[in-house]
N, CA, C and O of each residue as an XYZ file, in Angstrom:
204
protein
N      -0.072      2.377     -5.038
C       0.619      2.091     -3.803
C       0.440      0.618     -3.442
O       1.366     -0.036     -2.963
N      -0.758      0.117     -3.678
C      -1.016     -1.294     -3.363
C      -0.204     -2.189     -4.294
O       0.369     -3.187     -3.859
N      -0.157     -1.831     -5.569
C       0.585     -2.647     -6.539
C       2.076     -2.636     -6.206
O       2.729     -3.678     -6.259
N       2.612     -1.477     -5.866
C       4.024     -1.401     -5.487
C       4.291     -2.245     -4.241
O       5.326     -2.905     -4.150
N       3.376     -2.227     -3.294
C       3.526     -3.048     -2.098
C       3.540     -4.532     -2.408
O       4.320     -5.288     -1.829
N       2.675     -4.946     -3.322
C       2.629     -6.363     -3.705
C       3.909     -6.759     -4.438
O       4.442     -7.846     -4.218
N       4.402     -5.877     -5.307
C       5.654     -6.159     -6.014
C       6.810     -6.298     -5.019
O       7.630     -7.209     -5.136
N       6.867     -5.393     -4.042
C       7.926     -5.487     -3.038
C       7.796     -6.757     -2.199
O       8.801     -7.362     -1.828
N       6.567     -7.158     -1.901
C       6.367     -8.412     -1.162
C       6.905     -9.599     -1.945
O       7.601    -10.450     -1.391
N       6.585     -9.656     -3.226
C       7.020    -10.792     -4.055
C       8.540    -10.793     -4.210
O       9.181    -11.832     -4.050
N       9.115     -9.634     -4.520
C      10.568     -9.564     -4.697
C      11.281     -9.881     -3.383
O      12.266    -10.619     -3.364
N      10.781     -9.324     -2.301
C      11.390     -9.607     -1.002
C      11.306    -11.073     -0.626
O      12.235    -11.621     -0.033
N      10.191    -11.711     -0.970
C      10.029    -13.134     -0.662
C      10.957    -13.990     -1.520
O      11.599    -14.915     -1.023
N      11.022    -13.669     -2.819
C      11.839    -14.479     -3.723
C      13.331    -14.309     -3.471
O      14.087    -15.275     -3.573
N      13.761    -13.106     -3.148
C      15.189    -12.856     -2.925
C      15.608    -13.015     -1.466
O      16.800    -13.025     -1.160
N      14.640    -13.138     -0.573
C      14.952    -13.318      0.837
C      15.419    -12.045      1.521
O      16.172    -12.100      2.492
N      14.973    -10.895      1.016
C      15.364     -9.611      1.607
C      14.221     -9.154      2.509
O      13.146     -8.794      2.028
N      14.455     -9.170      3.793
C      13.390     -8.921      4.759
C      12.910     -7.469      4.773
O      11.743     -7.210      5.066
N      13.789     -6.529      4.464
C      13.379     -5.124      4.489
C      12.370     -4.845      3.371
O      11.452     -4.045      3.553
N      12.534     -5.499      2.219
C      11.551     -5.336      1.143
C      10.216     -5.944      1.534
O       9.161     -5.398      1.212
N      10.258     -7.053      2.215
C       9.036     -7.711      2.697
C       8.292     -6.784      3.657
O       7.074     -6.634      3.559
N       9.020     -6.167      4.579
C       8.423     -5.258      5.553
C       7.851     -4.018      4.874
O       6.726     -3.612      5.168
N       8.615     -3.419      3.971
C       8.120     -2.244      3.245
C       6.891     -2.584      2.402
O       5.971     -1.774      2.298
N       6.869     -3.751      1.813
C       5.719     -4.184      1.028
C       4.460     -4.299      1.872
O       3.383     -3.875      1.451
N       4.593     -4.865      3.045
C       3.441     -4.989      3.948
C       2.931     -3.615      4.345
O       1.724     -3.375      4.360
N       3.856     -2.708      4.669
C       3.453     -1.359      5.070
C       2.733     -0.650      3.933
O       1.697     -0.023      4.157
N       3.261     -0.739      2.724
C       2.630     -0.071      1.581
C       1.256     -0.649      1.272
O       0.333      0.097      0.947
N       1.108     -1.952      1.367
C      -0.198     -2.562      1.110
C      -1.213     -2.106      2.148
O      -2.347     -1.781      1.796
N      -0.832     -2.076      3.408
C      -1.749     -1.669      4.471
C      -2.152     -0.202      4.307
O      -3.332      0.131      4.417
N      -1.185      0.671      4.046
C      -1.497      2.090      3.858
C      -2.367      2.286      2.623
O      -3.303      3.084      2.650
N      -2.076      1.577      1.552
C      -2.880      1.681      0.348
C      -4.321      1.243      0.561
O      -5.248      1.888      0.072
N      -4.511      0.155      1.285
C      -5.864     -0.330      1.571
C      -6.618      0.671      2.442
O      -7.804      0.915      2.222
N      -5.942      1.245      3.420
C      -6.590      2.243      4.283
C      -7.015      3.454      3.462
O      -8.122      3.964      3.637
N      -6.145      3.917      2.566
C      -6.493      5.072      1.730
C      -7.653      4.763      0.787
O      -8.520      5.610      0.572
N      -7.673      3.566      0.231
C      -8.788      3.183     -0.640
C     -10.089      3.134      0.147
O     -11.120      3.610     -0.328
N     -10.051      2.565      1.341
C     -11.261      2.482      2.157
C     -11.762      3.873      2.547
O     -12.963      4.137      2.488
N     -10.859      4.753      2.939
C     -11.269      6.107      3.299
C     -11.851      6.846      2.090
O     -12.841      7.566      2.216
N     -11.243      6.669      0.939
C     -11.747      7.326     -0.263
C     -13.081      6.757     -0.732
O     -13.913      7.487     -1.270
N     -13.288      5.453     -0.529
C     -14.520      4.832     -1.012
C     -15.731      5.175     -0.147
O     -16.863      5.111     -0.626
N     -15.516      5.535      1.114
C     -16.648      5.895      1.964
C     -16.969      7.381      1.869
O     -17.876      7.873      2.540
N     -16.211      8.099      1.023
C     -16.503      9.505      0.800
C     -15.772     10.454      1.717
O     -16.007     11.662      1.677
N     -14.896      9.931      2.538
C     -14.136     10.797      3.435
C     -12.958     11.394      2.658
O     -12.197     10.655      2.033
N     -12.801     12.704      2.690
C     -11.669     13.314      1.984
C     -10.334     12.889      2.594
O     -10.163     12.894      3.813
N      -9.405     12.525      1.735
C      -8.068     12.134      2.165
C      -7.108     13.196      1.652
O      -6.959     13.361      0.441
N      -6.459     13.914      2.551
C      -5.531     14.993      2.202
C      -6.202     16.040      1.308
O      -5.587     16.562      0.378
N      -7.451     16.333      1.598
C      -8.163     17.364      0.853
C      -8.797     16.891     -0.437
O      -9.382     17.698     -1.160
N      -8.701     15.614     -0.750
C      -9.288     15.081     -1.988
C     -10.225     13.929     -1.665
O     -10.057     13.228     -0.667
N     -11.220     13.749     -2.537
C     -12.137     12.619     -2.351
C     -11.424     11.289     -2.593
O     -11.724     10.296     -1.930
N     -10.483     11.264     -3.540
C      -9.715     10.067     -3.856
C      -8.248     10.440     -3.795
O      -7.874     11.532     -4.223
N      -7.407      9.557     -3.273
C      -6.014      9.921     -3.104
C      -5.231      9.810     -4.395
O      -4.099     10.290     -4.464
N      -5.793      9.194     -5.418
C      -5.076      9.132     -6.699
C      -5.579     10.239     -7.557
O      -5.125     10.395     -8.691
């Protein structure tokens, strides 16, 4: 999810498409939150790790 967010950020920046830039930021933030929750041992959606 984080990698997809970064790809969308780069593509959105290079092509000047603002919706891709926004979606990229959202995906990166959600991905980081899920990684942090999984790394502290808190179950995310019933699993220790979301991947």
